[in-house]
MARDO-470413 format. One line per 5 residues: their letters; for each residue z, y, x of C-alpha. Coordinates in nm, 2 decimals. Last residue first. Example, Ala and Ser with C-alpha at 12.3 -4.5 7.8 and 13.67 -1.06 7.14 Angstrom:
REM MARDO-470413
sa) 0.71/-0.11/1.37 | 0.78/-0.45/1.23
REM end
This chain:
REM MARDO-470413
ranae) 25.61/6.63/22.15 | 25.53/6.73/21.81 | 25.16/6.53/21.79 | 25.34/6.18/21.85 | 25.62/6.31/21.67
araei) 25.37/6.35/21.29 | 25.17/6.03/21.38 | 25.48/5.82/21.38 | 25.64/5.96/21.08 | 25.32/5.97/20.90
teevr) 25.25/5.60/20.98 | 25.61/5.50/20.96 | 25.58/5.58/20.61 | 25.21/5.41/20.55 | 25.39/5.16/20.66
qahrd) 25.66/5.16/20.43 | 25.51/5.22/20.17 | 25.28/4.89/20.18 | 25.61/4.71/20.24 | 25.71/4.83/19.90
prgal) 25.93/5.13/19.93 | 26.22/5.14/19.63 | 26.12/5.43/19.44 | 25.74/5.47/19.51 | 25.71/5.80/19.39
vllaf) 25.98/5.94/19.49 | 26.05/5.78/19.83 | 25.67/5.89/19.87 | 25.69/6.23/19.83 | 25.98/6.22/20.07
kaaga) 25.77/6.10/20.36 | 25.59/6.36/20.28 | 25.76/6.64/20.27 | 25.90/6.52/20.59 | 25.62/6.49/20.73
lnmlv) 25.50/6.80/20.64 | 25.82/6.98/20.78 | 25.81/6.76/21.08 | 25.44/6.97/21.21 | 25.57/7.28/21.14
ipwhs) 25.93/7.26/21.29 | 25.76/7.06/21.56 | 25.50/7.36/21.64 | 25.77/7.65/21.65 | 25.83/7.56/22.04
lrleq) 26.18/7.52/22.20 | 26.19/7.67/22.53 | 26.61/7.63/22.54 | 26.66/7.96/22.65 | 26.41/8.12/22.46
dfrpg) 26.42/7.90/22.09 | 26.16/7.93/21.88 | 25.89/8.00/22.06 | 25.77/8.39/22.13 | 25.39/8.45/22.12
giler) 25.13/8.43/22.41 | 24.85/8.35/22.21 | 24.91/8.02/22.11 | 25.29/8.09/22.03 | 25.10/8.33/21.72
taart) 25.02/8.01/21.56 | 25.35/7.89/21.58 | 25.53/8.17/21.44 | 25.25/8.22/21.18 | 25.33/7.82/21.06
awyfh) 25.72/7.87/21.10 | 25.67/8.20/20.86 | 25.45/7.98/20.63 | 25.73/7.71/20.63 | 25.99/7.98/20.60
rllwp) 25.82/8.15/20.25 | 25.81/7.75/20.13 | 26.22/7.75/20.08 | 26.15/8.11/19.87 | 26.05/7.88/19.60
arhmh) 26.39/7.75/19.53 | 26.38/7.56/19.20 | 26.02/7.45/19.17 | 25.98/7.38/19.53 | 26.39/7.22/19.63
klcla) 26.27/6.87/19.66 | 25.95/6.98/19.82 | 26.15/7.21/20.06 | 26.42/6.96/20.15 | 26.21/6.72/20.24
gngfh) 26.03/6.98/20.53 | 26.43/7.02/20.64 | 26.49/6.69/20.71 | 26.15/6.65/20.95 | 26.31/7.01/21.08
ydrhl) 26.62/6.86/21.19 | 26.47/6.55/21.29 | 26.28/6.71/21.52 | 26.48/6.92/21.69 | 26.73/6.62/21.69
rdiak) 26.46/6.44/21.93 | 26.37/6.75/22.15 | 26.79/6.84/22.22 | 26.79/6.46/22.36 | 26.44/6.44/22.54
rdrrg) 26.55/6.80/22.70 | 26.85/6.65/22.85 | 27.25/6.76/22.82 | 27.35/6.59/22.46 | 27.72/6.56/22.46
hhhfi) 27.79/6.68/22.12 | 28.15/6.82/22.19 | 28.14/7.03/21.95 | 28.43/7.30/21.94 | 28.61/7.43/21.60
tmdpv) 28.68/7.77/21.50 | 28.77/7.88/21.16 | 28.69/8.22/21.29 | 28.32/8.40/21.25 | 28.32/8.33/20.87
yevpm) 27.96/8.16/20.72 | 27.95/8.22/20.34 | 27.73/8.05/20.05 | 27.75/8.17/19.77 | 27.81/8.00/19.41
galma) 27.54/8.01/19.16 | 27.41/7.66/19.09 | 27.13/7.71/19.25 | 27.34/7.86/19.59 | 27.56/7.56/19.58
rvlyd) 27.24/7.31/19.54 | 27.08/7.50/19.83 | 27.38/7.45/20.03 | 27.42/7.08/19.96 | 27.06/7.05/20.08
tdeas) 27.14/7.19/20.39 | 27.45/6.95/20.45 | 27.24/6.65/20.38 | 26.97/6.84/20.62 | 26.90/6.52/20.84
rlagg) 26.71/6.17/20.91 | 26.52/6.17/20.59 | 26.58/5.78/20.52 | 26.88/5.81/20.64 | 27.14/5.74/20.97
agfre) 27.17/6.07/20.99 | 27.13/6.30/20.67 | 26.92/6.30/20.36 | 26.80/6.02/20.10 | 27.21/5.94/20.04
dfpgv) 27.19/6.29/19.86 | 27.59/6.46/19.87 | 27.80/6.40/19.56 | 27.79/6.64/19.27 | 27.82/7.05/19.34
raavd) 28.04/7.07/19.03 | 28.26/6.85/19.17 | 28.24/6.95/19.51 | 28.29/7.33/19.41 | 28.62/7.20/19.22
rhmtm) 28.75/7.00/19.53 | 28.72/7.39/19.72 | 28.48/7.43/19.98 | 28.46/7.36/20.35 | 28.23/7.32/20.61
ncglv) 28.24/7.23/21.00 | 28.02/6.96/21.11 | 27.82/7.02/20.79 | 27.70/7.37/21.02 | 27.67/7.67/20.80
fggph) 27.35/7.86/20.87 | 27.23/7.59/21.04 | 26.94/7.48/20.81 | 26.97/7.76/20.53 | 26.70/7.95/20.62
vtttl) 26.71/8.37/20.59 | 26.52/8.58/20.34 | 26.68/8.34/20.04 | 27.07/8.49/20.12 | 27.37/8.35/20.27
rerkd) 27.63/8.52/20.34 | 27.78/8.67/20.63 | 28.10/8.78/20.83 | 27.96/8.87/21.20 | 28.01/8.78/21.54
crkit) 27.76/8.44/21.53 | 27.81/8.15/21.76 | 27.68/7.92/21.57 | 27.65/7.53/21.76 | 27.41/7.26/21.71
fpldr) 27.20/7.33/22.07 | 27.37/7.48/22.35 | 27.31/7.22/22.63 | 27.62/7.02/22.71 | 27.79/7.10/23.07
adgie) 27.99/7.31/22.93 | 28.15/7.13/22.69 | 28.31/7.19/22.35 | 28.04/7.43/22.28 | 28.17/7.66/21.98
vrggr) 28.11/7.59/21.62 | 28.27/7.92/21.40 | 28.33/7.89/21.03 | 28.14/7.72/20.72 | 28.22/7.81/20.36
ilwke) 28.10/7.69/20.01 | 28.20/7.95/19.68 | 28.38/7.92/19.44 | 28.72/7.93/19.52 | 28.80/8.31/19.52
gssfh) 29.16/8.31/19.54 | 29.21/8.58/19.88 | 29.41/8.31/19.95 | 29.13/8.10/20.11 | 29.02/8.27/20.36
reldf) 29.45/8.32/20.48 | 29.44/7.96/20.41 | 29.15/7.86/20.65 | 29.21/8.10/20.92 | 29.62/7.93/21.00
lydrd) 29.43/7.64/20.93 | 29.21/7.66/21.22 | 29.50/7.84/21.44 | 29.46/7.55/21.74 | 29.10/7.51/21.73
ltcdd) 28.96/7.16/21.58 | 28.77/6.96/21.79 | 28.41/6.84/21.70 | 28.26/6.44/21.78 | 28.39/6.25/21.50
dvfvl) 28.26/6.55/21.27 | 28.49/6.75/21.06 | 28.46/6.82/20.66 | 28.72/7.03/20.52 | 28.81/6.97/20.12
vrgst) 29.04/7.23/19.96 | 29.26/7.12/19.67 | 29.32/6.79/19.89 | 29.35/6.46/19.68 | 29.06/6.29/19.87
halga) 28.93/5.91/19.85 | 28.59/5.96/19.65 | 28.50/6.25/19.89 | 28.49/6.02/20.17 | 28.31/5.79/20.02
nraaa) 28.08/6.05/19.96 | 28.12/6.21/20.30 | 27.99/5.82/20.44 | 27.69/5.80/20.21 | 27.56/6.18/20.33
lgprp) 27.60/6.01/20.71 | 27.36/5.70/20.66 | 27.45/5.35/20.69 | 27.63/5.11/20.39 | 27.94/5.00/20.54
esiat) 28.20/5.24/20.39 | 28.54/5.12/20.54 | 28.81/5.38/20.46 | 29.08/5.51/20.66 | 29.35/5.75/20.50
ltids) 29.59/5.89/20.71 | 29.87/6.08/20.56 | 29.99/6.33/20.86 | 30.21/6.30/21.14 | 30.05/5.98/21.21
ttair) 30.24/5.71/21.34 | 30.14/5.44/21.08 | 29.77/5.51/21.07 | 29.76/5.54/21.43 | 29.71/5.13/21.47
slyka) 29.52/5.05/21.15 | 29.26/5.35/21.30 | 29.22/5.22/21.65 | 29.16/4.89/21.49 | 28.92/5.01/21.25
tgdrs) 28.70/5.23/21.56 | 28.69/4.93/21.76 | 28.34/4.90/21.91 | 28.15/4.77/21.60 | 28.17/5.06/21.38
gndvv) 28.00/5.03/21.01 | 28.02/5.39/20.87 | 28.44/5.41/20.92 | 28.53/5.69/20.70 | 28.84/5.86/20.82
vleat) 29.07/6.03/20.53 | 29.34/6.29/20.68 | 29.57/6.44/20.47 | 29.74/6.83/20.48 | 30.06/7.05/20.42
fapha) 30.00/7.38/20.51 | 30.37/7.52/20.57 | 30.30/7.25/20.88 | 30.08/7.51/21.09 | 30.08/7.47/21.41
rcaah) 30.21/7.07/21.38 | 29.84/7.09/21.11 | 29.64/7.22/21.40 | 29.77/6.98/21.66 | 29.70/6.68/21.44
iseic) 29.36/6.79/21.38 | 29.29/6.81/21.71 | 29.44/6.42/21.79 | 29.24/6.35/21.59 | 28.91/6.47/21.74
aklvs) 28.99/6.39/22.07 | 29.04/6.04/21.93 | 28.70/6.03/21.71 | 28.54/6.10/22.09 | 28.64/5.78/22.26
vrdrt) 28.60/5.57/21.89 | 28.27/5.68/21.86 | 28.08/5.38/21.69 | 28.03/5.54/21.34 | 28.25/5.82/21.22
cvifs) 28.34/6.06/20.95 | 28.57/6.28/20.94 | 28.70/6.40/20.58 | 29.01/6.65/20.66 | 29.19/6.70/20.29
vqprq) 29.37/7.02/20.25 | 29.65/7.15/20.01 | 29.83/6.82/19.99 | 29.92/6.70/19.58 | 30.21/6.60/19.56
rvpsp) 30.35/6.83/19.34 | 30.02/6.89/19.14 | 30.04/6.55/19.07 | 29.75/6.31/19.27 | 29.35/6.48/19.17
palhr) 29.12/6.21/19.09 | 28.89/6.10/19.31 | 28.56/6.27/19.34 | 28.25/6.12/19.34 | 28.26/5.71/19.17
qpphr) 27.92/5.62/19.25 | 27.60/5.56/19.10 | 27.30/5.62/19.34 | 27.23/5.94/19.32 | 26.89/6.12/19.23
earm) 26.80/6.52/19.22 | 26.50/6.66/19.13 | 26.29/6.45/19.00 | 25.94/6.57/19.08
REM end
């Protein structure tokens, strides 16, 4: 199967002259969440004010919002502490939005922040310290804390140890896409996000995990650091929402496994481990997440469904109606069994 398929597009904007180029570009993708977007942008402004010597720009990608996001961005762009570029990307999907953001950046360091996240005031101090080592050929992510104590403890990363990703650890969740940084030369080498993946895409999630795997395959490490902190206000407070997200993540991970099966066969090992853990659950073994009581079985079933969907996308190219019905049947059955 073809390993990569990206739509033809402008990947990275040509860098501005060195004296004009900001040191960091924040990329925020949003869709119909203007209320949380405001807090996100305010936190970026606050972090920039705390470290004014570290020049920054903000690129906000509106991915088809209908809630007044465009008007809000137009209004604040003229008064923003830093250069704020608002762009519209009508093609649905987080990966498409991320690619549109990449095409409009000019900073040396790129920082992806989700619209429902806020930055710690010292974020830029931490970022500058880590990149001052001179090592640029890596992807680095930081701590992700719960932003609201009422939200369930999911989509967070609280490890206190600095570490690098190895093949013995599943790449999903090692570095979260809501707090992911890289030098622009890394983005140029890895290439654009695969738009089949990610929220709003055919494969629902894992556009960030796919990016990490591709970086590793290109010989670049992936590093987590316990600072560079953001706070995730994801708003999920009931099990139904968490269960849905749990299934979506592993749907994308199954597609990821098939996509990189030949170049990263170690991903199959993680599927085997998940299957073994799911089997042990039947005789009283531990669940995937004891606190949230999430099972290993949705991982196994949604991995299989995601792999099947990826295969159909590759074989069919642009799915016809029959292929679309087959895909929908596979997804529906997998989700029914995973619940």
